[in-house]
N, C-alpha and C positions, 0 to 999 in steps of 0.2 A: 492732626486730630485735636479735639478740644476736651478730652475726657476730664471730668471733674471741674471744668471752668464754669463760672455762673455768668450769664449774659442777660442784661435788661434790654428788651426791644419795645420801644413806644410804638403804638399803632400796629401791633403784631398780629391782629386778627384779619387783616385783608391786604391785598395788593403786595407791594414789595416788602412789607413787614412780615407778612405771612410766609412768603417765599424765603426770606432770610431766616426766620424761625425754623422752617422745615430743614434747610440746609445745615443750620447749626446743630439741630437735633441729630441729624445724620452723622455729624462729626463727633458725637458724643457730649456735647455741651448740655448744661442744665439751663434752661431758658425761662425767664420770668416775663410773661406777656403783660405788658403794662397798657391797659385798654380802657377806653371811656364806656363802651357798651359791654357789660359783663355777660349778658346773655348770648350776644353774637360771639363773644370771646370763647365762651364755653363750647359753643357749637364748633367753632374753628379748632379749638384744642382737641375736641374728640376726633375730628377729621385728621388733624396733624399726627395724632398718635397712631391712628390706623395706617396713614400713608407712610410714615417713617419707621414704624416698628419700634419707636422709642418707648422706654419705660415711663410709667406715670409719674415717678418721682423726678423725672427730668423736665416736667413742664409745670409751671406755676402760674396762676392768674392772679393779677392784682388790679385793683381799680385806680385808673388815673385820668383825670380830665384836666388836660392842659389849658383849657379855658377857665380853670379856676385855680388861683394861687393856693387856696386853702387845700384843695384836692392835692396839689403838687406836695405841699407841706406834710399832709397826712400820709401820703404814699411814701415819702422819704423817711418819715419817722419809723413807719413799719419795716421798711428795708433795713435801716440802721439797727433797729432792734433785733430783727430776725436773721439777718445775713452776716456771717463773720467775714465775708469777702465779696467784692464784685470785680470780676476780671475784665468785663467789657460792658460799656453803656453805648447802646446804638439810639441816637436821636432820630427816629424815623418818621414819626407821625406828622401829618401835615394836612393843612386845608387849602384848597385851590380855588381861586377866583369865585369865592362865595358872594352873595349880595351883602350890602353893608350891614353888619351885625356887631355887637359888642360883646366882650367876654364878661363873665360875672364881675370882674373888677373894673369894667369900663373901658377896656382897651379894644381898638379895632381888631376883629376876630383873626384875620391872617397874621398880623404882626404879633398878636397876643398868643396864639397857639405856636406858630411855626418858630418864633424867636423868643418871646418873653417866658413862655412856659418851659421851654427846653433850658433857657438860661438859668432859671431858678432851679430846676431839677438837677442840672449838672452841678451848680454851685453847692447845693445841699448834700450831694453825694461825693463831693470832691475828697473829703477827708477819708472816707471808706475806699475810694479808688486809690489814694495814695498809700493807705495802709496795705493795699492789695497789690502794689506794684511788684513786677512790671504789669501795668493794666493799660487799657485803651479806651479812648472815647471816639466814636464814629458819628459824624454829622452829615446828614442827607440834605444837600442843597439842590440846586437845579441850574441848568445853563441859562435859564431865563434871568438870572441874576444880572446878566448883562443889561437888561433894561431897567434895572432898579436904580433907585436914588434915595439916599437918606436925607430927608427933609427934617432937620430937627425942630423946625418951627411947627410942623403938622405931622408928628409921628403917628398920631391917632386918626388921621384922615378926616378930621372934623371940618376942615376948610373945603376940601374937595375929596372925592373917592372915586377911584378908577379901580376896578377889581383886578384887572391884570397888572397894573402898576403896582398895586399893594402887595400882590403876590411876589412880584419880582423884587421889591423892597425887602420883603421878609426873607428871600433866599440870599440877597446880598448880605442881609444882617447875619445869616448863618455863617457866612464865609469870614465876615469881619469878627464875629465871636470866636471862630476857630483860630484865626490869626492872633487875636489878643490872648486867648486861653493858652496857645501854644508858647507864647512869650512867657507867661506866669508859671506855666508847668516845667520850665527848663530845670533839669537836674532832679526832678521828682520821681522819675521812673514811670510817670503817666504820659502817654502820647495822645494827641488829638489830631485826626485828619478828617477832611471832608470829602464828599463825592458828588457828582452829578450823574444820576442813573440814565439819563436819556428819556426819550418818550416812550412810556410803558403803558400797556393795556391794563389800567386799574380804575377802580370807581372814584379815584381823585377828581376826575373831570365831570363828576355828576351835576356840577353848577353850570357847566357850559352848554348853551343851547344849541342843539342840532336840530334843524327843521325835519319834521317826520318824513317828508318825502326823500330827504338826503340821508337818513340814517342807514338803510341797507348799503349804500355806496360807502359812507363813512366806516361802517363795520368792515366791510370787505378790504378796504385801503388800510385800515388800522391793523388788521390781521397780517397784511403783507409788509407794512412799514414799521409798525410799533414793536417794541420788544415785549416778550412774555414777561409776567412778574419774575419768573425764575432767572431770565437774562438780566432783568433790571436789578436783581439782588445780588448779582455776582460781585460787584465792587464792594458792597457793604460786607459781605462775607470775606472777601479778600482782606479788607482792612481790619476785620475782627480777628483773623487768625493767621494770616500768612506770615512766616518768619521774614519774607522779604522786606516787610514794612514795619518791623518791630522797632527800628530806630528812627522811622519817619516822623517828622513833627511839623505840624502846621501847613501841610500840603493839601492839595485838592486833586482827586483821581477821577478819571473817567475810563471805562473799560479796562480797569486795573492798571492804567497807566498815569503817571503824574502829569498835570495839565498846567499850562501857563495862564494865569488869571490876569484879568484886566487890572490896571493899577488901583482903581477904586475899590478892589476886593481885598487888597493887601496893604492899604494905606494905614500905617501904624497910628497915625494921629487920629484918624476918623475912627479906627477900631477901638482906641482907648477912650475917645469921647463917647462913643455908642455904649461901651461897657459901663461907664460912670452913670450915664443917664438910665441904662437898663436896671442898675443897682437901685437907683432911686424908685423907679417905676414898680419894681416888684417888692419893694419894702425892705431891702437889705441895708440901705443906709437912708438917712433922712436929710 
């Protein structure tokens, strides 16, 4: 059970994030839904309270737009001011294969939201997480990281843009971030672990074009082969609260089991270089 524990879930109003929030509420946690669209989040929150029977004090809504570094900073300022402790931070929100667009700060959208936004968020909340130790950070990646490549000459995809490649790169960045953060957190009482949820029926694929004639078949197949959001959320919930992983550090899990990653996702030199460049990109160092 998670009675009395405070958990932040990014992208908590739909898909895996929503299912994760529901599972945590049922375990007695107090969840802060960090969402870009507050009206959709309010609707989701009402439904979640009805579904789970949770008390209204267990669920808070806070605005967080990961495509805006200023929004991330404002969110963290409020959390640090209002919250005496954070037990778990779940970096769940993500954008999948969108057309080429840029964040408010000029970053390619998938890299900006999936990696840089969460990078800054975690960094700004780290002191509070350390004060709350033992505490946990959970990073939602994807098996598609295998197709990712960190090209330091074109992190912003200005020379060329492939939406699938950009997504894979952002998910590889999630794992390299987990790797380097784990090294830095050694001995602090804060753990960080990543997960790949598998193929889940969520609205994440809204930018993927399925021909109209193929949609009924696709929907039928997806119901048979894809995980439900509840199934997709199982590993997030496991990493957030299971005593089995309280000492786990810098690992990646799938279906609640540790995974062996490709070397490029655990390359310490690559992870350190990406960290340093990410710090400059989000304005932590100049």
